N, CA, C, O and the ligand as a Tripos MOL2 file, in Angstrom:
@<TRIPOS>MOLECULE
protein
  265   263    67     0     0
PROTEIN
NO_CHARGES

@<TRIPOS>ATOM
      1 N           6.0610  -14.1010   13.8970 N.3       1 MET1
      2 CA          5.9380  -13.4850   12.5760 C.3       1 MET1
      3 C           6.0950  -11.9730   12.6960 C.2       1 MET1
      4 O           5.5300  -11.3270   13.5790 O.2       1 MET1
      5 N           6.8400  -11.4700   11.8210 N.am      2 THR2
      6 CA          7.0480  -10.0310   11.8360 C.3       2 THR2
      7 C           6.2140   -9.3700   10.7580 C.2       2 THR2
      8 O           6.3120   -9.7010    9.5760 O.2       2 THR2
      9 N           5.4210   -8.4620   11.1780 N.am      3 LYS3
     10 CA          4.6810   -7.6650   10.2140 C.3       3 LYS3
     11 C           5.2380   -6.2680   10.2140 C.2       3 LYS3
     12 O           5.2790   -5.5960   11.2440 O.2       3 LYS3
     13 N           5.6600   -5.8450    9.0650 N.am      4 THR4
     14 CA          6.1950   -4.5090    8.9630 C.3       4 THR4
     15 C           5.3320   -3.6980    8.0240 C.2       4 THR4
     16 O           5.0210   -4.1210    6.9110 O.2       4 THR4
     17 N           4.9620   -2.5580    8.4810 N.am      5 ALA5
     18 CA          4.1300   -1.6900    7.6500 C.3       5 ALA5
     19 C           4.9420   -0.4830    7.2020 C.2       5 ALA5
     20 O           5.8400   -0.0070    7.8960 O.2       5 ALA5
     21 N           4.5970   -0.0260    6.0500 N.am      6 THR6
     22 CA          5.1960    1.1970    5.5430 C.3       6 THR6
     23 C           4.0990    2.0200    4.8920 C.2       6 THR6
     24 O           2.9200    1.6740    4.9570 O.2       6 THR6
     25 N           4.4960    3.0910    4.2790 N.am      7 LYS7
     26 CA          3.4980    3.9890    3.7300 C.3       7 LYS7
     27 C           3.5840    4.0500    2.2100 C.2       7 LYS7
     28 O           4.6580    4.2160    1.6310 O.2       7 LYS7
     29 N           2.4570    3.9140    1.6020 N.am      8 ASP8
     30 CA          2.3650    4.1050    0.1600 C.3       8 ASP8
     31 C           2.6390    5.5800   -0.1450 C.2       8 ASP8
     32 O           1.8500    6.4410    0.2430 O.2       8 ASP8
     33 N           3.7490    5.8870   -0.8350 N.am      9 PRO9
     34 CA          4.0990    7.2950   -1.0590 C.3       9 PRO9
     35 C           3.1290    8.0150   -1.9940 C.2       9 PRO9
     36 O           3.1160    9.2450   -2.0490 O.2       9 PRO9
     37 N           2.3370    7.2710   -2.7090 N.am     10 VAL10
     38 CA          1.4220    7.8920   -3.6570 C.3      10 VAL10
     39 C           0.1370    8.3390   -2.9780 C.2      10 VAL10
     40 O          -0.2530    9.5010   -3.0950 O.2      10 VAL10
     41 N          -0.5200    7.4410   -2.2760 N.am     11 CYS11
     42 CA         -1.8130    7.7920   -1.6950 C.3      11 CYS11
     43 C          -1.7370    7.9790   -0.1820 C.2      11 CYS11
     44 O          -2.6840    8.4720    0.4300 O.2      11 CYS11
     45 N          -0.6090    7.5870    0.4260 N.am     12 GLY12
     46 CA         -0.4420    7.8030    1.8470 C.3      12 GLY12
     47 C          -1.0280    6.7090    2.7260 C.2      12 GLY12
     48 O          -1.0060    6.8040    3.9530 O.2      12 GLY12
     49 N          -1.5440    5.6840    2.0950 N.am     13 MET13
     50 CA         -2.0980    4.5710    2.8510 C.3      13 MET13
     51 C          -1.0030    3.7730    3.5340 C.2      13 MET13
     52 O           0.1220    3.6910    3.0420 O.2      13 MET13
     53 N          -1.3390    3.1900    4.6630 N.am     14 SER14
     54 CA         -0.4240    2.2750    5.3130 C.3      14 SER14
     55 C          -0.5210    0.9080    4.6480 C.2      14 SER14
     56 O          -1.6110    0.3560    4.4980 O.2      14 SER14
     57 N           0.6220    0.3710    4.2530 N.am     15 VAL15
     58 CA          0.6290   -0.9240    3.5790 C.3      15 VAL15
     59 C           1.5970   -1.8710    4.2690 C.2      15 VAL15
     60 O           2.6460   -1.4540    4.7590 O.2      15 VAL15
     61 N           1.2410   -3.1330    4.3030 N.am     16 GLU16
     62 CA          2.1400   -4.1350    4.8480 C.3      16 GLU16
     63 C           3.1680   -4.5320    3.8010 C.2      16 GLU16
     64 O           2.8730   -4.6130    2.6090 O.2      16 GLU16
     65 N           4.3780   -4.7750    4.2780 N.am     17 MET17
     66 CA          5.4530   -5.1150    3.3600 C.3      17 MET17
     67 C           5.4530   -6.6160    3.1150 C.2      17 MET17
     68 O           6.2790   -7.3490    3.6580 O.2      17 MET17
     69 N           4.5340   -7.0510    2.3090 N.am     18 THR18
     70 CA          4.4190   -8.4700    2.0140 C.3      18 THR18
     71 C           4.9350   -8.7610    0.6080 C.2      18 THR18
     72 O           5.1020   -7.8640   -0.2190 O.2      18 THR18
     73 N           5.1770  -10.0280    0.3730 N.am     19 ALA19
     74 CA          5.8440  -10.4250   -0.8700 C.3      19 ALA19
     75 C           4.9900  -10.1670   -2.1010 C.2      19 ALA19
     76 O           5.5210   -9.9200   -3.1840 O.2      19 ALA19
     77 N           3.6950  -10.2200   -1.9460 N.am     20 ASP20
     78 CA          2.8470  -10.0500   -3.1130 C.3      20 ASP20
     79 C           2.4320   -8.6000   -3.3350 C.2      20 ASP20
     80 O           1.6150   -8.2970   -4.2050 O.2      20 ASP20
     81 N           2.9920   -7.7390   -2.5560 N.am     21 ARG21
     82 CA          2.7020   -6.3120   -2.6720 C.3      21 ARG21
     83 C           3.3410   -5.7410   -3.9310 C.2      21 ARG21
     84 O           4.3990   -6.1960   -4.3650 O.2      21 ARG21
     85 N           2.6970   -4.7560   -4.5030 N.am     22 ALA22
     86 CA          3.3190   -4.0500   -5.6200 C.3      22 ALA22
     87 C           4.4540   -3.1930   -5.0730 C.2      22 ALA22
     88 O           4.2550   -2.4070   -4.1470 O.2      22 ALA22
     89 N           5.6330   -3.3450   -5.6420 N.am     23 THR23
     90 CA          6.7890   -2.5910   -5.1660 C.3      23 THR23
     91 C           7.5030   -1.9300   -6.3360 C.2      23 THR23
     92 O           7.3080   -2.2850   -7.4990 O.2      23 THR23
     93 N           8.3250   -0.9710   -5.9920 N.am     24 SER24
     94 CA          9.1570   -0.3320   -6.9910 C.3      24 SER24
     95 C          10.4850    0.0350   -6.3520 C.2      24 SER24
     96 O          10.5340    0.4660   -5.2000 O.2      24 SER24
     97 N          11.5330   -0.1350   -7.0900 N.am     25 ASN25
     98 CA         12.8420    0.2570   -6.5990 C.3      25 ASN25
     99 C          13.2450    1.5830   -7.2150 C.2      25 ASN25
    100 O          13.1740    1.7820   -8.4280 O.2      25 ASN25
    101 N          13.6650    2.4720   -6.3510 N.am     26 TYR26
    102 CA         14.0800    3.7850   -6.8350 C.3      26 TYR26
    103 C          15.2250    4.2860   -5.9840 C.2      26 TYR26
    104 O          15.1010    4.3940   -4.7640 O.2      26 TYR26
    105 N          16.3350    4.5900   -6.6210 N.am     27 LYS27
    106 CA         17.5220    5.0910   -5.9330 C.3      27 LYS27
    107 C          17.9140    4.2130   -4.7450 C.2      27 LYS27
    108 O          18.2880    4.7050   -3.6810 O.2      27 LYS27
    109 N          17.8190    2.9180   -4.9550 N.am     28 GLY28
    110 CA         18.2760    1.9900   -3.9330 C.3      28 GLY28
    111 C          17.2800    1.6860   -2.8370 C.2      28 GLY28
    112 O          17.5600    0.8780   -1.9520 O.2      28 GLY28
    113 N          16.1310    2.3150   -2.8810 N.am     29 GLU29
    114 CA         15.0990    2.0630   -1.8890 C.3      29 GLU29
    115 C          13.9610    1.2700   -2.5190 C.2      29 GLU29
    116 O          13.6700    1.3930   -3.7080 O.2      29 GLU29
    117 N          13.3280    0.4540   -1.6850 N.am     30 THR30
    118 CA         12.1540   -0.2550   -2.1540 C.3      30 THR30
    119 C          10.9120    0.4160   -1.5930 C.2      30 THR30
    120 O          10.8020    0.6350   -0.3870 O.2      30 THR30
    121 N           9.9930    0.7350   -2.4660 N.am     31 TYR31
    122 CA          8.7530    1.3710   -2.0590 C.3      31 TYR31
    123 C           7.5940    0.4110   -2.2730 C.2      31 TYR31
    124 O           7.5530   -0.3310   -3.2540 O.2      31 TYR31
    125 N           6.6610    0.4410   -1.3430 N.am     32 TYR32
    126 CA          5.5160   -0.4630   -1.3760 C.3      32 TYR32
    127 C           4.2480    0.3220   -1.6640 C.2      32 TYR32
    128 O           4.0830    1.4670   -1.2440 O.2      32 TYR32
    129 N           3.3610   -0.3350   -2.3950 N.am     33 PHE33
    130 CA          2.1410    0.3500   -2.8100 C.3      33 PHE33
    131 C           0.9230   -0.4990   -2.4780 C.2      33 PHE33
    132 O           0.9910   -1.7260   -2.4120 O.2      33 PHE33
    133 N          -0.1930    0.1930   -2.2720 N.am     34 CYS34
    134 CA         -1.4230   -0.5120   -1.9410 C.3      34 CYS34
    135 C          -1.9390   -1.2900   -3.1420 C.2      34 CYS34
    136 O          -2.6760   -2.2650   -2.9930 O.2      34 CYS34
    137 N          -1.5490   -0.8560   -4.3220 N.am     35 CYS35
    138 CA         -2.0590   -1.4870   -5.5300 C.3      35 CYS35
    139 C          -1.1430   -1.1480   -6.6960 C.2      35 CYS35
    140 O          -0.3030   -0.2520   -6.6060 O.2      35 CYS35
    141 N          -1.3170   -1.8730   -7.7830 N.am     36 SER36
    142 CA         -0.4540   -1.6420   -8.9320 C.3      36 SER36
    143 C          -0.7120   -0.2790   -9.5570 C.2      36 SER36
    144 O           0.1630    0.2740  -10.2240 O.2      36 SER36
    145 N          -1.9020    0.2650   -9.3470 N.am     37 GLY37
    146 CA         -2.2010    1.5920   -9.8710 C.3      37 GLY37
    147 C          -1.3010    2.6450   -9.2590 C.2      37 GLY37
    148 O          -0.8010    3.5260   -9.9590 O.2      37 GLY37
    149 N          -1.0940    2.5580   -7.9560 N.am     38 CYS38
    150 CA         -0.2130    3.5080   -7.2920 C.3      38 CYS38
    151 C           1.2360    3.3100   -7.7380 C.2      38 CYS38
    152 O           1.9760    4.2770   -7.9150 O.2      38 CYS38
    153 N           1.6260    2.0690   -7.9140 N.am     39 LYS39
    154 CA          2.9720    1.8030   -8.3990 C.3      39 LYS39
    155 C           3.1900    2.4400   -9.7680 C.2      39 LYS39
    156 O           4.2390    3.0300  -10.0240 O.2      39 LYS39
    157 N           2.2100    2.3200  -10.6310 N.am     40 GLY40
    158 CA          2.3150    2.9060  -11.9620 C.3      40 GLY40
    159 C           2.4980    4.4070  -11.9110 C.2      40 GLY40
    160 O           3.2840    4.9750  -12.6680 O.2      40 GLY40
    161 N           1.7670    5.0430  -11.0140 N.am     41 LYS41
    162 CA          1.8890    6.4950  -10.8680 C.3      41 LYS41
    163 C           3.2580    6.8730  -10.3470 C.2      41 LYS41
    164 O           3.8800    7.8260  -10.8160 O.2      41 LYS41
    165 N           3.7140    6.1160   -9.3730 N.am     42 PHE42
    166 CA          5.0180    6.3920   -8.7910 C.3      42 PHE42
    167 C           6.1170    6.2620   -9.8360 C.2      42 PHE42
    168 O           7.0170    7.0990   -9.9170 O.2      42 PHE42
    169 N           6.0330    5.2050  -10.6310 N.am     43 ASP43
    170 CA          7.0540    4.9670  -11.6460 C.3      43 ASP43
    171 C           7.1220    6.0920  -12.6660 C.2      43 ASP43
    172 O           8.1740    6.3370  -13.2570 O.2      43 ASP43
    173 N           6.0220    6.7670  -12.8710 N.am     44 GLN44
    174 CA          6.0110    7.8600  -13.8350 C.3      44 GLN44
    175 C           6.6620    9.1170  -13.2800 C.2      44 GLN44
    176 O           7.2810    9.8750  -14.0260 O.2      44 GLN44
    177 N           6.5290    9.3400  -12.0010 N.am     45 ALA45
    178 CA          7.0610   10.5740  -11.4230 C.3      45 ALA45
    179 C           7.4510   10.3560   -9.9640 C.2      45 ALA45
    180 O           6.8430   10.9330   -9.0630 O.2      45 ALA45
    181 N           8.4680    9.5210   -9.7330 N.am     46 PRO46
    182 CA          8.8390    9.1980   -8.3490 C.3      46 PRO46
    183 C           9.2160   10.4240   -7.5240 C.2      46 PRO46
    184 O           8.8670   10.5240   -6.3470 O.2      46 PRO46
    185 N           9.9190   11.3380   -8.1420 N.am     47 ASP47
    186 CA         10.3650   12.5110   -7.3840 C.3      47 ASP47
    187 C           9.2050   13.3410   -6.8710 C.2      47 ASP47
    188 O           9.2760   13.9520   -5.8050 O.2      47 ASP47
    189 N           8.1440   13.3510   -7.6460 N.am     48 GLN48
    190 CA          6.9820   14.1290   -7.2430 C.3      48 GLN48
    191 C           6.4150   13.6140   -5.9220 C.2      48 GLN48
    192 O           5.9810   14.3900   -5.0700 O.2      48 GLN48
    193 N           6.4270   12.3100   -5.7730 N.am     49 TYR49
    194 CA          5.8420   11.7240   -4.5670 C.3      49 TYR49
    195 C           6.8120   11.7120   -3.3960 C.2      49 TYR49
    196 O           6.4010   11.7600   -2.2370 O.2      49 TYR49
    197 N           8.1140   11.6460   -3.7070 N.am     50 LEU50
    198 CA          9.0900   11.5650   -2.6290 C.3      50 LEU50
    199 C           9.4860   12.9330   -2.1090 C.2      50 LEU50
    200 O           9.8560   13.0590   -0.9420 O.2      50 LEU50
    201 N           9.4210   13.9360   -2.9240 N.am     51 SER51
    202 CA          9.8710   15.2600   -2.5150 C.3      51 SER51
    203 C           8.7810   16.0200   -1.7730 C.2      51 SER51
    204 O           9.0590   16.8550   -0.9110 O.2      51 SER51
    205 N           7.5420   15.7160   -2.1240 N.am     52 GLY52
    206 CA          6.4440   16.4150   -1.4810 C.3      52 GLY52
    207 C           6.2690   15.9700   -0.0360 C.2      52 GLY52
    208 O           6.8040   14.9430    0.3820 O.2      52 GLY52
    209 N           5.5300   16.7410    0.7010 N.am     53 SER53
    210 CA          5.2430   16.3610    2.0710 C.3      53 SER53
    211 C           3.9470   15.5690    2.1100 C.2      53 SER53
    212 O           2.8720   16.1190    2.3510 O.2      53 SER53
    213 N           4.0620   14.2880    1.8710 N.am     54 GLY54
    214 CA          2.8830   13.4440    1.8770 C.3      54 GLY54
    215 C           2.2870   13.2910    0.4980 C.2      54 GLY54
    216 O           2.9030   13.6490   -0.5050 O.2      54 GLY54
    217 N           1.1070   12.7660    0.4600 N.am     55 PRO55
    218 CA          0.4230   12.5010   -0.8030 C.3      55 PRO55
    219 C           0.2640   13.7590   -1.6480 C.2      55 PRO55
    220 O           0.1080   14.8650   -1.1300 O.2      55 PRO55
    221 N           0.3050   13.5640   -2.9260 N.am     56 ALA56
    222 CA          0.1850   14.6810   -3.8520 C.3      56 ALA56
    223 C          -1.1280   15.4140   -3.6550 C.2      56 ALA56
    224 O          -2.1740   14.8370   -3.3600 O.2      56 ALA56
    225 N          -1.0120   16.6980   -3.8340 N.am     57 LYS57
    226 CA         -2.0990   17.6490   -3.5320 C.3      57 LYS57
    227 C          -3.4960   17.2310   -3.9480 C.2      57 LYS57
    228 O          -4.3270   16.8950   -3.1040 O.2      57 LYS57
    229 N          -3.7520   17.2500   -5.2190 N.am     58 SER58
    230 CA         -5.1190   17.0030   -5.6570 C.3      58 SER58
    231 C          -5.2150   15.6890   -6.4200 C.2      58 SER58
    232 O          -5.9210   15.5750   -7.4220 O.2      58 SER58
    233 N          -4.4930   14.7170   -5.9220 N.am     59 ASP59
    234 CA         -4.3980   13.4600   -6.6510 C.3      59 ASP59
    235 C          -5.3960   12.4440   -6.1070 C.2      59 ASP59
    236 O          -5.0070   11.3610   -5.6690 O.2      59 ASP59
    237 N          -6.6300   12.7790   -6.1330 N.am     60 LYS60
    238 CA         -7.6370   11.8790   -5.5890 C.3      60 LYS60
    239 C          -8.2960   11.0340   -6.6690 C.2      60 LYS60
    240 O          -9.0230   10.0830   -6.3780 O.2      60 LYS60
    241 N          -8.0370   11.3890   -7.8920 N.am     61 SER61
    242 CA         -8.7870   10.7970   -8.9750 C.3      61 SER61
    243 C          -8.4550    9.3390   -9.2490 C.2      61 SER61
    244 O          -9.3450    8.5300   -9.5100 O.2      61 SER61
    245 N          -7.1730    9.0070   -9.1880 N.am     62 GLY62
    246 CA         -6.7750    7.7420   -9.7900 C.3      62 GLY62
    247 C          -6.5780    6.5430   -8.8820 C.2      62 GLY62
    248 O          -6.4540    5.4230   -9.3760 O.2      62 GLY62
    249 N          -6.5450    6.7370   -7.5810 N.am     63 CYS63
    250 CA         -6.1890    5.5970   -6.7370 C.3      63 CYS63
    251 C          -7.2960    4.5350   -6.7500 C.2      63 CYS63
    252 O          -8.4600    4.8320   -6.4840 O.2      63 CYS63
    253 N          -6.9160    3.3200   -7.0580 N.am     64 CYS64
    254 CA         -7.9080    2.2590   -7.1940 C.3      64 CYS64
    255 C          -8.4830    1.8410   -5.8430 C.2      64 CYS64
    256 O          -9.4770    1.1160   -5.7940 O.2      64 CYS64
    257 N          -7.8690    2.2900   -4.7470 N.am     65 CYS65
    258 CA         -8.4250    1.8950   -3.4440 C.3      65 CYS65
    259 C          -9.3640    2.9620   -2.9160 C.2      65 CYS65
    260 O          -9.9880    2.7910   -1.8690 O.2      65 CYS65
    261 N          -9.4620    4.0610   -3.6440 N.am     66 GLY66
    262 CA        -10.2530    5.1440   -3.1360 C.3      66 GLY66
    263 C         -11.7070    4.7790   -3.1470 C.2      66 GLY66
    264 O         -12.5480    5.5820   -2.7460 O.2      66 GLY66
    265 ZN         -2.1080    3.6690   -2.9760 Zn       67 ZN67
@<TRIPOS>BOND
     1     1     2 1
     2     2     3 1
     3     3     4 2
     4     3     5 am
     5     5     6 1
     6     6     7 1
     7     7     8 2
     8     7     9 am
     9     9    10 1
    10    10    11 1
    11    11    12 2
    12    11    13 am
    13    13    14 1
    14    14    15 1
    15    15    16 2
    16    15    17 am
    17    17    18 1
    18    18    19 1
    19    19    20 2
    20    19    21 am
    21    21    22 1
    22    22    23 1
    23    23    24 2
    24    23    25 am
    25    25    26 1
    26    26    27 1
    27    27    28 2
    28    27    29 am
    29    29    30 1
    30    30    31 1
    31    31    32 2
    32    31    33 am
    33    33    34 1
    34    34    35 1
    35    35    36 2
    36    35    37 am
    37    37    38 1
    38    38    39 1
    39    39    40 2
    40    39    41 am
    41    41    42 1
    42    42    43 1
    43    43    44 2
    44    43    45 am
    45    45    46 1
    46    46    47 1
    47    47    48 2
    48    47    49 am
    49    49    50 1
    50    50    51 1
    51    51    52 2
    52    51    53 am
    53    53    54 1
    54    54    55 1
    55    55    56 2
    56    55    57 am
    57    57    58 1
    58    58    59 1
    59    59    60 2
    60    59    61 am
    61    61    62 1
    62    62    63 1
    63    63    64 2
    64    63    65 am
    65    65    66 1
    66    66    67 1
    67    67    68 2
    68    67    69 am
    69    69    70 1
    70    70    71 1
    71    71    72 2
    72    71    73 am
    73    73    74 1
    74    74    75 1
    75    75    76 2
    76    75    77 am
    77    77    78 1
    78    78    79 1
    79    79    80 2
    80    79    81 am
    81    81    82 1
    82    82    83 1
    83    83    84 2
    84    83    85 am
    85    85    86 1
    86    86    87 1
    87    87    88 2
    88    87    89 am
    89    89    90 1
    90    90    91 1
    91    91    92 2
    92    91    93 am
    93    93    94 1
    94    94    95 1
    95    95    96 2
    96    95    97 am
    97    97    98 1
    98    98    99 1
    99    99   100 2
   100    99   101 am
   101   101   102 1
   102   102   103 1
   103   103   104 2
   104   103   105 am
   105   105   106 1
   106   106   107 1
   107   107   108 2
   108   107   109 am
   109   109   110 1
   110   110   111 1
   111   111   112 2
   112   111   113 am
   113   113   114 1
   114   114   115 1
   115   115   116 2
   116   115   117 am
   117   117   118 1
   118   118   119 1
   119   119   120 2
   120   119   121 am
   121   121   122 1
   122   122   123 1
   123   123   124 2
   124   123   125 am
   125   125   126 1
   126   126   127 1
   127   127   128 2
   128   127   129 am
   129   129   130 1
   130   130   131 1
   131   131   132 2
   132   131   133 am
   133   133   134 1
   134   134   135 1
   135   135   136 2
   136   135   137 am
   137   137   138 1
   138   138   139 1
   139   139   140 2
   140   139   141 am
   141   141   142 1
   142   142   143 1
   143   143   144 2
   144   143   145 am
   145   145   146 1
   146   146   147 1
   147   147   148 2
   148   147   149 am
   149   149   150 1
   150   150   151 1
   151   151   152 2
   152   151   153 am
   153   153   154 1
   154   154   155 1
   155   155   156 2
   156   155   157 am
   157   157   158 1
   158   158   159 1
   159   159   160 2
   160   159   161 am
   161   161   162 1
   162   162   163 1
   163   163   164 2
   164   163   165 am
   165   165   166 1
   166   166   167 1
   167   167   168 2
   168   167   169 am
   169   169   170 1
   170   170   171 1
   171   171   172 2
   172   171   173 am
   173   173   174 1
   174   174   175 1
   175   175   176 2
   176   175   177 am
   177   177   178 1
   178   178   179 1
   179   179   180 2
   180   179   181 am
   181   181   182 1
   182   182   183 1
   183   183   184 2
   184   183   185 am
   185   185   186 1
   186   186   187 1
   187   187   188 2
   188   187   189 am
   189   189   190 1
   190   190   191 1
   191   191   192 2
   192   191   193 am
   193   193   194 1
   194   194   195 1
   195   195   196 2
   196   195   197 am
   197   197   198 1
   198   198   199 1
   199   199   200 2
   200   199   201 am
   201   201   202 1
   202   202   203 1
   203   203   204 2
   204   203   205 am
   205   205   206 1
   206   206   207 1
   207   207   208 2
   208   207   209 am
   209   209   210 1
   210   210   211 1
   211   211   212 2
   212   211   213 am
   213   213   214 1
   214   214   215 1
   215   215   216 2
   216   215   217 am
   217   217   218 1
   218   218   219 1
   219   219   220 2
   220   219   221 am
   221   221   222 1
   222   222   223 1
   223   223   224 2
   224   223   225 am
   225   225   226 1
   226   226   227 1
   227   227   228 2
   228   227   229 am
   229   229   230 1
   230   230   231 1
   231   231   232 2
   232   231   233 am
   233   233   234 1
   234   234   235 1
   235   235   236 2
   236   235   237 am
   237   237   238 1
   238   238   239 1
   239   239   240 2
   240   239   241 am
   241   241   242 1
   242   242   243 1
   243   243   244 2
   244   243   245 am
   245   245   246 1
   246   246   247 1
   247   247   248 2
   248   247   249 am
   249   249   250 1
   250   250   251 1
   251   251   252 2
   252   251   253 am
   253   253   254 1
   254   254   255 1
   255   255   256 2
   256   255   257 am
   257   257   258 1
   258   258   259 1
   259   259   260 2
   260   259   261 am
   261   261   262 1
   262   262   263 1
   263   263   264 2
@<TRIPOS>SUBSTRUCTURE
     1 MET1         2 RESIDUE 1 A MET
     2 THR2         6 RESIDUE 1 A THR
     3 LYS3        10 RESIDUE 1 A LYS
     4 THR4        14 RESIDUE 1 A THR
     5 ALA5        18 RESIDUE 1 A ALA
     6 THR6        22 RESIDUE 1 A THR
     7 LYS7        26 RESIDUE 1 A LYS
     8 ASP8        30 RESIDUE 1 A ASP
     9 PRO9        34 RESIDUE 1 A PRO
    10 VAL10       38 RESIDUE 1 A VAL
    11 CYS11       42 RESIDUE 1 A CYS
    12 GLY12       46 RESIDUE 1 A GLY
    13 MET13       50 RESIDUE 1 A MET
    14 SER14       54 RESIDUE 1 A SER
    15 VAL15       58 RESIDUE 1 A VAL
    16 GLU16       62 RESIDUE 1 A GLU
    17 MET17       66 RESIDUE 1 A MET
    18 THR18       70 RESIDUE 1 A THR
    19 ALA19       74 RESIDUE 1 A ALA
    20 ASP20       78 RESIDUE 1 A ASP
    21 ARG21       82 RESIDUE 1 A ARG
    22 ALA22       86 RESIDUE 1 A ALA
    23 THR23       90 RESIDUE 1 A THR
    24 SER24       94 RESIDUE 1 A SER
    25 ASN25       98 RESIDUE 1 A ASN
    26 TYR26      102 RESIDUE 1 A TYR
    27 LYS27      106 RESIDUE 1 A LYS
    28 GLY28      110 RESIDUE 1 A GLY
    29 GLU29      114 RESIDUE 1 A GLU
    30 THR30      118 RESIDUE 1 A THR
    31 TYR31      122 RESIDUE 1 A TYR
    32 TYR32      126 RESIDUE 1 A TYR
    33 PHE33      130 RESIDUE 1 A PHE
    34 CYS34      134 RESIDUE 1 A CYS
    35 CYS35      138 RESIDUE 1 A CYS
    36 SER36      142 RESIDUE 1 A SER
    37 GLY37      146 RESIDUE 1 A GLY
    38 CYS38      150 RESIDUE 1 A CYS
    39 LYS39      154 RESIDUE 1 A LYS
    40 GLY40      158 RESIDUE 1 A GLY
    41 LYS41      162 RESIDUE 1 A LYS
    42 PHE42      166 RESIDUE 1 A PHE
    43 ASP43      170 RESIDUE 1 A ASP
    44 GLN44      174 RESIDUE 1 A GLN
    45 ALA45      178 RESIDUE 1 A ALA
    46 PRO46      182 RESIDUE 1 A PRO
    47 ASP47      186 RESIDUE 1 A ASP
    48 GLN48      190 RESIDUE 1 A GLN
    49 TYR49      194 RESIDUE 1 A TYR
    50 LEU50      198 RESIDUE 1 A LEU
    51 SER51      202 RESIDUE 1 A SER
    52 GLY52      206 RESIDUE 1 A GLY
    53 SER53      210 RESIDUE 1 A SER
    54 GLY54      214 RESIDUE 1 A GLY
    55 PRO55      218 RESIDUE 1 A PRO
    56 ALA56      222 RESIDUE 1 A ALA
    57 LYS57      226 RESIDUE 1 A LYS
    58 SER58      230 RESIDUE 1 A SER
    59 ASP59      234 RESIDUE 1 A ASP
    60 LYS60      238 RESIDUE 1 A LYS
    61 SER61      242 RESIDUE 1 A SER
    62 GLY62      246 RESIDUE 1 A GLY
    63 CYS63      250 RESIDUE 1 A CYS
    64 CYS64      254 RESIDUE 1 A CYS
    65 CYS65      258 RESIDUE 1 A CYS
    66 GLY66      262 RESIDUE 1 A GLY
    67 ZN67       265 GROUP 0 **** ****
């Protein structure tokens, strides 16, 4: 069995790329999220999360896994 992990671009958590994971497609890439809350944030402002160096600065408020 292959387990592949990637990084949630919103909160920076390591997430496994499993079928039931919340995902989003953006510019041909598939992004994985720890929860649907992070996916929702990403969908609103994908560039903000992809252009920055890691998790957004003061974005500690909304992550449901926090
Ligand atoms: Zn997350």
